[in-house]
N, C-alpha and C positions, 0 to 999 in steps of 0.2 A: 504494500500500500504506500509506495513511495510518493510523497507529495500530498497524501490525503490524510485527513484526521478522522478519528472515530469518537463520537460523542455518545455515551450511554446515558440515557435519561431515566430508564426504568429497567428492571430485570424481573424475571419470573423464575421461580424455583420448582423443579419437578422432583417430588419426593419419591424415592424408590419404594417407600412403604406402601404405595398404592399398587405396586406390582404384585400380582397373585403368584403364590408358590408354584402352581402348575405351569405358569408361563416360564418361570426360571428353570424348572426341570426340563421343559420342552426345548428351551434354548441351549441348555447344557448338553442335552442328548444329541441335538442336531449340529452343535458347533457353530450355529449362526448367531449373529448379534440380535439384541432386542432393540426395536425402534419405538420411540415415543412420538406420536403425532399429537401436537398440542394446538388447540384452538386459542389463538392469541388475542382475542377480543372479548370484552365482557358483555353483559346483557345490554348495555347502553351503546355498544359499538366502540368503546374506548379501549386503549391498550391494557392488556392483562398484566398485573404485576403481583408481587408477593408469592406465596405458595399457591401453585395451580391446583384447583380442586380436581378430584378424580373424574368428575363429569366432563372436564375439558381435555382429558387425555385418552387417546386410543393407543393401546400397546399392540405392536406387531412383532411376531416371532417368525 
């Protein structure tokens, strides 16, 4: 990013405690990574920040 700046104004945290044990076992058995697809807007259309609720995360194995 030579010559460019990065300004972070908010951040969202994805808690691994939302991940189900069955998904962990499936990923471990397959050797594939786990992907978290996060909806990054709140109910009012603004940016999501703080800890992301489970309803905003779709886990893919």
